[in-house]
C-alpha positions in Angstrom: 0.0 0.0 0.0 1.4 3.3 -1.0 2.0 5.6 2.0 0.5 8.9 0.7 -2.8 7.5 -0.3 -3.2 5.9 3.1 -2.7 9.2 4.8 -5.5 10.8 2.7 -7.8 7.9 3.5 -7.1 8.1 7.2 -7.7 11.8 7.3 -10.9 11.6 5.4 -12.2 8.8 7.6 -12.1 11.1 10.6 -14.9 13.1 9.1 -17.3 10.5 10.4 -16.3 9.7 14.0 -18.4 10.7 16.9 -16.8 11.4 20.3 -18.9 11.6 23.4 -20.2 15.1 24.3 -18.3 16.7 21.4 -20.0 20.0 22.2 -18.2 20.1 25.6 -14.7 19.7 24.3 -12.5 22.2 22.4 -11.8 21.5 18.7 -8.2 20.2 19.3 -9.4 17.7 21.9 -12.3 16.8 19.5 -9.8 15.9 16.7 -7.4 14.1 19.0 -10.2 11.9 20.5 -11.4 11.0 17.0 -7.9 10.3 15.8 -6.9 7.9 18.6 -10.3 6.2 18.5 -10.0 5.6 14.7 -6.5 4.2 15.1 -7.6 1.7 17.8 -10.6 0.6 15.8 -8.5 -0.1 12.7 -5.7 -1.8 14.6 -8.0 -4.1 16.6 -10.0 -5.2 13.5 -7.4 -5.6 10.7 -7.8 -9.4 10.5 -11.6 -9.0 10.3 -11.3 -7.5 6.8 -10.0 -10.8 5.4 -12.5 -13.1 7.2 -15.6 -10.9 7.0 -15.1 -7.7 4.9 -18.8 -6.8 5.2 -18.6 -6.9 9.0 -15.4 -4.8 9.0 -17.1 -2.2 6.9 -20.1 -2.2 9.2 -17.8 -1.6 12.2 -16.3 1.4 10.4 -19.7 2.7 9.3 -21.2 2.4 12.7 -18.5 4.6 14.1 -18.3 7.3 11.5 -21.7 7.6 9.9 -23.6 9.3 12.8 -21.4 12.4 13.0 -21.2 13.9 9.6 -23.8 16.1 8.0 -23.9 14.3 4.7 -26.3 16.8 3.3 -23.7 19.6 3.8 -20.8 17.5 2.6 -22.5 16.2 -0.5 -23.8 19.6 -1.4 -20.3 21.0 -1.2 -19.0 18.1 -3.4 -21.7 18.7 -6.0 -20.9 22.4 -6.1 -23.5 25.2 -6.1 -24.6 25.0 -9.7 -25.0 21.3 -9.8 -26.7 21.2 -6.4 -29.2 23.9 -7.4 -30.2 22.2 -10.6 -30.5 18.7 -9.0 -33.8 17.4 -7.6 -34.3 16.5 -4.0 -34.3 12.8 -5.0 -31.0 13.2 -6.8 -29.4 14.9 -3.8 -30.6 12.2 -1.4 -29.3 9.5 -3.8 -25.9 11.1 -4.1 -25.6 11.3 -0.3 -26.0 7.5 -0.1 -23.8 6.8 -3.1 -21.1 9.1 -1.8 -21.2 7.6 1.7 -21.2 4.0 0.6 -18.6 4.5 -2.1 -16.2 5.9 0.6 -16.6 2.7 2.6 -16.2 0.4 -0.4 -13.2 2.2 -1.7 -11.3 2.7 1.5 -12.1 -0.4 3.7 -9.2 -2.5 2.4 -6.8 0.4 2.8 -7.8 1.0 6.4 -7.3 -2.7 7.1 -3.6 -2.2 6.2 -3.0 0.5 8.7 0.3 -0.8 10.2 2.3 1.1 12.9 1.5 4.8 12.0 0.9 7.3 14.7 -1.0 10.5 14.8 -0.1 13.6 16.9 -2.4 16.5 17.4 -0.8 19.9 17.8 -2.4 21.5 20.8 -2.2 25.2 21.4 -2.8 27.3 24.5 -6.0 28.8 23.2 -8.9 28.8 25.6 -11.5 30.5 23.5 -12.5 29.5 20.0 -14.3 31.0 17.0 -17.2 29.3 15.3 -14.8 27.9 12.6 -11.3 26.8 13.6 -8.3 25.0 12.0 -6.8 22.1 13.9 -3.4 20.8 12.9 -2.1 17.3 13.2 0.8 15.2 11.9 0.6 11.6 10.8 3.9 9.8 11.4 5.1 6.8 9.4 8.3 4.9 9.6 9.9 7.1 7.0 8.0 10.4 6.9 5.6 12.9 8.5 2.5 14.3 6.8 0.8 17.5 8.0 -3.0 17.5 8.2 -5.3 20.5 8.8 -8.9 20.0 9.8 -11.3 22.8 9.4 -14.0 22.4 12.1 -17.2 24.2 12.7 -19.1 24.5 16.0 -22.8 23.6 15.6 -25.6 23.0 18.1 -24.5 19.3 18.1 -20.8 20.1 18.8 -17.7 20.4 16.6 -17.9 18.9 13.1 -15.2 18.6 10.5 -16.1 20.5 7.3 -12.9 20.1 5.3 -9.5 18.6 5.4 -6.2 19.6 3.9 -3.6 16.8 3.7 0.0 17.6 2.8 -1.3 20.7 1.0 -4.1 19.0 -0.9 -7.6 20.2 -0.2 -9.8 17.1 -0.1 -13.1 18.9 -0.3 -11.9 20.7 -3.4 -10.5 17.5 -4.9 -13.9 15.7 -4.7 -15.7 18.8 -6.0 -13.4 18.9 -9.0 -14.1 15.2 -9.6 -17.9 15.8 -9.6 -17.5 18.8 -11.9 -15.4 16.7 -14.3 -18.0 13.9 -14.4 -20.8 16.5 -14.9 -18.9 17.9 -18.0 -18.3 14.3 -19.3 -22.0 13.5 -19.1 -23.3 16.9 -20.3 -24.7 17.8 -17.0 -26.7 14.6 -16.5 -26.7 14.3 -12.7 -28.2 10.8 -12.8 -25.2 9.6 -14.9 -22.7 11.4 -12.6 -24.2 9.6 -9.6 -24.2 6.3 -11.4 -20.5 6.6 -12.3 -19.3 8.1 -9.0 -16.5 6.5 -7.1 -14.9 8.2 -4.1 -11.2 7.7 -5.0 -10.7 11.2 -6.5 -7.4 10.0 -8.0 -5.7 10.7 -4.7 -1.9 10.8 -4.8 -0.1 7.5 -4.1 
């Protein structure tokens, strides 16, 4: 497994974790709790992917699905023009396709996690704006990859709204992928959804 792509997959997977009482923690703690929880889940279930891949994917899904506002994420990926011209049914369908495609594409990669470590960069801040950046480093045997999470405080607590990994904006990358498919299929949203895969040609 190529190292860089694994970093992207790890970072994006944190979109969907749910810490307890996330509204009561600061954004740095929120990210750190999620990071360490994800690492433990992956490490403790690596063999399960070989014996029962569907159960492995269900364990990952059960952890990360409840947190993310998929309406907001999918709308951002679709882009304003495509979102506005799509029907309610198409928007709902893309939410499900986007969510399930992420699981199907990345489950095998998460199962090959290995001995990587994640370190959150805590600051001395005690007050936070509605939108904050939280920095983290993913450490492998041979390199270190910077990750920036953009988080937003909602009534339900902190939620990740975008991720930048080693300088690459994941939200923008997926949005460009959707735009390219829309151009390829002459704006036919149904065909874009039918042909969607959440790999986004991420760097190896």
